[in-house]
C-alpha positions as CSV (number, residue, x, y, z in Angstrom):
1,M,-55.3,-8.1,-3.0
2,F,-52.5,-8.2,-0.6
3,L,-50.3,-10.0,-3.0
4,I,-51.0,-7.9,-5.9
5,W,-50.1,-4.8,-3.5
6,K,-46.9,-6.8,-2.7
7,K,-46.1,-7.4,-5.9
8,A,-46.8,-3.7,-7.2
9,N,-44.7,-2.4,-4.2
10,I,-41.6,-4.6,-5.1
11,L,-42.0,-3.4,-8.7
12,N,-42.2,0.2,-7.9
13,K,-38.9,-0.1,-5.8
14,L,-37.1,-1.9,-8.6
15,E,-38.4,1.1,-11.0
16,V,-37.1,3.5,-8.5
17,N,-33.7,2.0,-8.2
18,M,-33.4,1.6,-12.0
19,E,-34.4,5.2,-12.3
20,I,-31.5,5.9,-9.6
21,A,-28.9,3.8,-11.3
22,Q,-29.8,5.4,-14.5
23,E,-29.3,8.9,-13.1
24,N,-26.1,8.0,-11.3
25,F,-24.8,6.6,-14.7
26,R,-25.7,9.8,-16.5
27,I,-23.8,11.7,-13.8
28,G,-21.0,9.6,-14.1
29,V,-20.8,9.9,-17.8
30,E,-21.2,13.8,-17.8
31,S,-18.7,14.5,-15.0
32,A,-15.9,12.3,-16.8
33,P,-12.8,14.3,-17.9
34,Y,-12.8,12.7,-21.2
35,A,-15.1,12.3,-24.2
36,L,-17.7,9.5,-23.4
37,I,-20.1,8.2,-26.3
38,L,-22.9,5.6,-25.5
39,S,-24.2,4.0,-28.8
40,D,-26.5,1.1,-29.7
41,E,-26.0,-1.9,-31.9
42,T,-26.8,0.0,-34.9
43,G,-24.0,2.6,-34.2
44,R,-26.8,5.3,-33.2
45,I,-25.6,7.6,-30.4
46,T,-27.8,7.8,-27.5
47,Q,-25.8,9.7,-25.0
48,V,-22.6,12.0,-24.9
49,N,-21.0,14.3,-22.4
50,F,-19.9,17.7,-22.3
51,Q,-16.2,16.6,-22.9
52,T,-17.6,15.1,-26.4
53,E,-19.0,18.3,-27.6
54,K,-15.6,20.0,-26.6
55,L,-13.6,17.4,-28.3
56,Y,-15.6,17.0,-31.5
57,G,-16.9,20.5,-32.0
58,Y,-20.6,19.3,-32.1
59,T,-23.5,20.2,-29.8
60,S,-25.3,17.0,-28.0
61,E,-28.4,17.8,-30.1
62,E,-26.4,17.4,-33.3
63,L,-25.0,14.0,-31.8
64,I,-27.7,12.2,-30.1
65,G,-29.8,10.1,-32.7
66,K,-27.1,10.2,-35.4
67,N,-24.9,7.5,-36.2
68,I,-21.4,7.5,-34.8
69,E,-19.8,7.3,-38.3
70,M,-20.2,11.0,-38.2
71,L,-17.2,11.1,-35.7
72,I,-15.1,8.8,-37.8
73,P,-13.2,10.0,-41.2
74,K,-15.0,8.5,-44.2
75,E,-11.9,6.5,-45.3
76,L,-12.1,4.7,-42.2
77,H,-15.8,3.8,-42.2
78,K,-15.4,0.3,-43.6
79,H,-12.6,-0.5,-41.1
80,Y,-15.0,0.7,-38.4
81,R,-18.0,-1.5,-39.4
82,H,-15.7,-4.5,-39.4
83,D,-14.5,-3.7,-36.0
84,S,-18.2,-3.1,-34.8
85,E,-19.4,-6.4,-35.9
86,S,-16.5,-8.1,-34.4
87,F,-17.4,-6.1,-31.2
88,F,-20.9,-7.1,-30.8
89,T,-20.4,-10.7,-31.8
90,S,-17.9,-11.1,-28.8
91,P,-18.7,-8.2,-26.3
92,A,-15.5,-7.4,-24.3
93,V,-13.6,-4.4,-23.5
94,V,-11.3,-3.3,-26.4
95,S,-8.8,-0.7,-26.5
96,L,-7.7,0.9,-29.8
97,G,-5.2,3.4,-30.7
98,I,-2.3,2.1,-28.4
99,D,-0.4,-0.1,-30.7
100,D,-1.8,1.3,-33.9
101,E,-3.4,4.5,-35.3
102,V,-6.7,5.4,-34.9
103,Y,-8.1,8.8,-36.1
104,A,-11.4,10.8,-35.2
105,N,-13.0,13.4,-37.1
106,T,-14.1,16.9,-35.7
107,K,-17.2,18.8,-37.2
108,N,-15.0,21.2,-39.4
109,G,-13.6,17.8,-41.1
110,A,-10.0,18.0,-39.0
111,W,-8.5,14.5,-38.2
112,F,-6.7,13.9,-34.8
113,P,-5.1,10.8,-33.1
114,V,-7.3,9.2,-30.4
115,E,-7.1,6.2,-28.2
116,I,-10.5,4.6,-27.6
117,V,-11.7,2.0,-25.0
118,L,-15.0,0.3,-26.0
119,T,-16.7,-1.1,-23.2
120,P,-20.0,-3.2,-23.6
121,I,-22.9,-2.1,-21.5
122,T,-26.2,-3.9,-20.9
123,T,-29.3,-2.0,-21.2
124,Q,-33.1,-2.7,-21.5
125,N,-32.6,-2.7,-25.3
126,G,-29.8,-4.9,-25.4
127,I,-25.9,-4.4,-25.4
128,S,-24.6,-0.9,-26.2
129,V,-21.1,0.3,-26.3
130,L,-19.7,3.0,-24.2
131,A,-16.6,4.5,-26.0
132,S,-14.2,6.5,-24.0
133,V,-12.0,8.8,-26.5
134,T,-8.9,10.6,-25.5
135,D,-7.0,13.0,-27.7
136,V,-3.6,12.1,-27.9
137,T,-2.3,14.8,-30.5
138,S,0.2,16.0,-27.8
139,R,1.4,13.0,-26.7
140,K,2.1,12.1,-30.3
141,A,3.9,14.8,-30.9
142,N,6.0,14.7,-27.7
143,E,6.9,11.0,-28.9
144,A,7.9,12.4,-32.0
145,I,10.2,15.0,-30.4
146,I,11.7,12.3,-28.0
147,K,12.3,9.7,-31.0
148,N,14.3,12.8,-32.9
149,Q,16.1,13.4,-29.8
150,V,17.1,9.6,-29.3
151,K,18.3,9.6,-32.9
152,E,20.6,12.8,-32.2
153,L,21.7,11.2,-29.1
154,Q,22.7,7.9,-31.3
155,L,24.6,10.4,-33.7
156,K,26.4,11.9,-31.0
157,N,27.4,8.5,-29.3
158,Q,28.7,7.6,-32.6
159,E,30.7,10.8,-33.1
160,L,32.0,10.4,-29.6
161,E,33.2,6.7,-30.2
162,H,35.0,7.9,-33.4
163,F,36.4,10.7,-31.4
164,N,37.9,7.8,-29.1
165,Y,39.3,6.1,-31.9
166,I,41.1,9.1,-33.2
167,A,42.4,9.8,-29.5
168,S,43.6,6.4,-29.0
169,H,45.6,6.4,-32.4
170,D,46.1,9.6,-34.2
171,L,46.5,11.6,-30.8
172,Q,48.8,9.3,-29.3
173,E,51.1,8.6,-32.3
174,P,52.5,12.4,-32.3
175,L,53.1,12.2,-28.7
176,R,55.0,9.0,-28.9
177,T,57.0,10.8,-31.9
178,V,58.0,13.7,-29.8
179,S,59.0,11.3,-26.7
180,N,61.1,9.2,-29.4
181,Y,62.8,12.4,-30.7
182,I,63.7,13.4,-27.2
183,M,65.2,9.9,-26.4
184,L,67.2,10.2,-29.8
185,L,68.7,13.6,-29.0
186,E,69.9,12.4,-25.6
187,E,71.4,9.2,-27.0
188,D,72.9,10.7,-30.3
189,Y,74.0,14.0,-29.4
190,P,75.3,13.5,-25.5
191,E,78.4,15.9,-26.0
192,Q,76.4,18.7,-27.4
193,I,73.5,18.6,-24.6
194,N,74.6,20.5,-21.7
195,D,72.9,20.7,-18.3
196,E,70.5,23.4,-19.3
197,I,69.3,21.6,-22.6
198,R,69.0,18.4,-20.7
199,M,66.6,20.1,-18.2
200,H,64.7,21.2,-21.0
201,L,64.4,18.1,-22.6
202,S,63.4,16.4,-19.4
203,T,60.4,19.2,-19.0
204,M,59.3,18.7,-22.5
205,N,59.4,14.6,-21.8
206,S,57.3,14.9,-18.6
207,A,54.8,17.2,-20.3
208,V,54.4,14.6,-23.2
209,S,54.1,11.8,-20.5
210,R,51.3,13.8,-18.7
211,M,49.6,14.2,-22.0
212,S,49.7,10.7,-23.0
213,Q,48.4,9.8,-19.8
214,L,45.5,12.3,-19.9
215,V,44.6,11.0,-23.3
216,R,44.2,7.5,-22.0
217,S,42.3,8.4,-18.9
218,L,39.9,10.4,-21.3
219,L,39.4,7.1,-23.4
220,D,39.0,5.1,-20.5
221,F,36.2,7.3,-19.1
222,G,34.8,7.1,-22.6
223,R,35.0,3.4,-22.7
224,L,33.6,2.9,-19.1
225,G,30.6,0.5,-19.1
226,K,30.6,-0.2,-23.0
227,N,30.8,-3.9,-22.7
228,R,29.3,-4.3,-18.9
229,K,27.7,-7.4,-17.8
230,L,25.4,-7.8,-14.8
231,S,26.6,-10.5,-12.7
232,L,26.3,-11.8,-8.8
233,T,29.3,-9.8,-7.2
234,D,30.7,-10.3,-3.9
235,C,31.6,-6.8,-2.8
236,C,33.8,-8.1,0.1
237,S,35.9,-10.0,-2.6
238,I,36.2,-6.9,-4.6
239,I,37.7,-5.0,-1.7
240,T,40.1,-7.7,-0.9
241,N,41.4,-7.7,-4.6
242,V,41.6,-3.9,-4.6
243,K,43.7,-4.1,-1.3
244,A,46.0,-6.5,-3.0
245,D,46.4,-4.2,-6.0
246,L,47.1,-1.3,-3.9
247,N,49.5,-3.3,-1.6
248,G,52.6,-1.4,-2.4
249,L,50.9,2.0,-1.7
250,I,49.2,0.8,1.3
251,K,52.6,-0.3,2.9
252,Q,54.3,2.9,1.9
253,T,51.7,5.1,3.6
254,N,50.9,2.6,6.5
255,A,47.5,2.6,5.7
256,V,44.8,0.8,7.7
257,I,41.6,-0.3,5.8
258,T,38.7,-1.8,7.9
259,I,35.6,-3.3,6.7
260,V,33.1,-2.3,9.4
261,D,30.0,-3.8,8.1
262,D,29.1,-7.2,6.3
263,M,29.5,-6.8,2.6
264,P,26.6,-7.9,0.4
265,V,26.6,-10.3,-2.8
266,L,24.6,-8.6,-5.3
267,Y,23.9,-8.3,-8.8
268,A,26.1,-5.6,-10.3
269,Y,28.6,-4.7,-13.0
270,E,31.8,-6.2,-11.4
271,T,34.6,-4.7,-13.4
272,E,33.0,-1.4,-12.8
273,M,32.3,-1.8,-9.3
274,R,35.9,-2.9,-8.6
275,Q,37.2,0.5,-10.4
276,L,34.7,2.4,-8.5
277,F,36.0,1.0,-5.0
278,Q,39.6,1.1,-6.2
279,N,39.2,4.9,-7.2
280,L,37.6,5.9,-3.7
281,I,40.2,3.7,-1.6
282,N,43.1,5.2,-3.8
283,N,41.8,8.8,-3.4
284,A,41.5,8.1,0.6
285,I,45.1,7.0,0.7
286,K,46.5,9.9,-1.6
287,F,44.7,12.8,0.0
288,T,46.1,12.3,3.4
289,D,48.8,14.5,5.2
290,K,52.1,12.8,4.5
291,D,52.9,12.6,8.3
292,T,49.5,10.9,9.0
293,A,48.8,7.2,8.4
294,P,45.4,6.7,6.5
295,Q,42.7,5.4,8.5
296,I,40.0,4.1,5.9
297,N,36.4,2.4,7.0
298,I,34.1,0.9,4.5
299,G,30.8,0.2,5.2
300,C,27.4,-0.8,3.7
301,K,23.7,-0.6,4.7
302,K,20.4,-1.7,2.8
303,T,17.9,0.8,2.4
304,K,14.6,0.8,0.2
305,G,15.5,-0.8,-3.0
306,F,19.1,0.3,-2.6
307,Y,22.7,-0.7,-1.2
308,E,24.1,2.4,0.3
309,F,28.0,2.1,0.7
310,Y,30.4,4.6,2.3
311,V,34.1,5.0,2.3
312,S,35.3,7.2,5.1
313,D,39.0,8.6,5.4
314,N,41.2,10.9,7.9
315,G,42.3,12.7,5.1
316,I,42.7,16.4,4.2
317,G,39.0,17.0,3.7
318,I,37.2,19.0,1.2
319,D,35.4,22.7,1.2
320,P,31.7,22.0,1.0
321,K,31.6,24.5,-1.7
322,H,33.3,22.1,-4.1
323,F,31.2,19.0,-3.5
324,N,29.7,19.1,-6.9
325,D,32.7,20.2,-8.9
326,I,34.9,17.2,-7.7
327,F,32.7,14.7,-9.7
328,H,32.9,16.7,-12.9
329,I,35.9,15.4,-15.1
330,F,39.1,17.4,-15.1
331,Q,38.1,19.1,-11.8
332,R,41.1,19.3,-9.4
333,L,41.2,21.1,-6.1
334,N,44.9,20.6,-5.6
335,K,48.0,21.4,-7.1
336,N,50.1,19.0,-9.2
337,E,53.0,19.1,-7.4
338,D,51.1,18.2,-4.1
339,Y,49.0,15.4,-5.2
340,E,49.0,13.3,-8.6
341,G,46.2,13.1,-10.7
342,Y,44.0,14.2,-13.6
343,G,40.7,14.8,-12.5
344,I,38.8,11.9,-13.8
345,G,38.9,9.5,-11.1
346,L,35.7,10.8,-9.2
347,A,34.0,11.5,-12.4
348,N,34.4,7.8,-13.3
349,C,32.8,7.0,-9.9
350,R,29.7,9.0,-10.7
351,K,29.4,7.3,-14.0
352,I,29.3,4.1,-12.3
353,A,27.2,4.6,-9.7
354,E,24.6,6.2,-12.1
355,M,25.2,3.2,-14.2
356,H,23.8,1.2,-11.4
357,G,20.9,3.2,-11.4
358,G,22.2,5.2,-8.1
359,E,24.3,8.4,-7.2
360,I,27.2,9.3,-5.3
361,W,28.1,12.1,-2.9
362,V,30.3,13.4,-0.2
363,E,30.3,14.6,3.4
364,S,33.3,16.2,4.5
365,E,35.0,19.2,6.4
366,L,38.4,20.7,5.7
367,G,41.1,19.1,7.9
368,K,38.5,16.6,9.1
369,G,38.4,13.8,6.6
370,S,35.9,12.7,4.0
371,T,33.1,10.3,3.6
372,F,32.1,9.4,0.0
373,K,28.8,7.6,-0.1
374,F,27.1,5.9,-3.2
375,K,23.6,4.0,-3.8
376,I,23.5,0.9,-5.7
377,L,20.1,-0.3,-7.3
378,N,19.1,-3.5,-5.6
379,F,19.1,-5.6,-8.9
380,K,17.0,-8.7,-8.9
381,A,18.1,-12.0,-10.7
């Protein structure tokens, strides 16, 4: 009698535990934020949650006991039966609708795209399948919009490339013609050209030269990064080469360039990185009072996922209200006669920093120098 009582007690506990597990499963299904449908091997629906009713338009009473094919468009029944047989032959978690098109059917007959995850569930009656159904109508619509926008961007890029071709040939040619005619006038009619005419011709020639340089700068901006190649880049070597390129300007201004920190060796677009440092160092020298020797410090520190560089100077400084403007193309804060330039250098710098997954900004105060900082993503090999 004791053994019988003990066995009965164990069975009662197992039954209670099973009832608790079943109730927890039912609560979990009901509280899920997406449609959940439990069906047996024959396709008979045994349990649904509120989200299923909301998604398909049926009540639970209309669904339970019915075949799950009522939620699938008739045209897809044959395909469903094939997939169902395969699922129960080798039960495993299966995802549908991610790489292919899967549709569901509402009570009023409307189709809508879905993603479904099928999970095998072991029950007292054998293997059942728990289907998690997500309506992806909005996502599909957004994907279509993005796809169209990508096509539009590609067309715009092609138009820009065509513009670059026109600018490099058709725009430069008339400028060269004007410049050649100015030269011919000066050579062929020296007796008829007085000082006043010579001054006007010189002004015209200067304007043509500026326009030609502006077009070339615009072309360089458009081509920037077009044939970029990621490679292991020694930043110290880059700065050394830039200093060599700017040697004449450095000697002329008595500039002192100091590398404060150890420069990293990292994966970057080497040509573009060199242009970035050259623009910043050149600006640091150029925008310094004529009676002041430029003092330029260059450093770097490693932050989470990035290398953060800085180039600081003792130049004329920048008003904080212009901090964002200076990185836009053709934005110049100083008069042409004071400082040369076309307002493209810093726009190039921003483009290069963003090309490396980073950003560029400035910290400055009028009359107290500037510090340009930029982040470069720590690319892995």
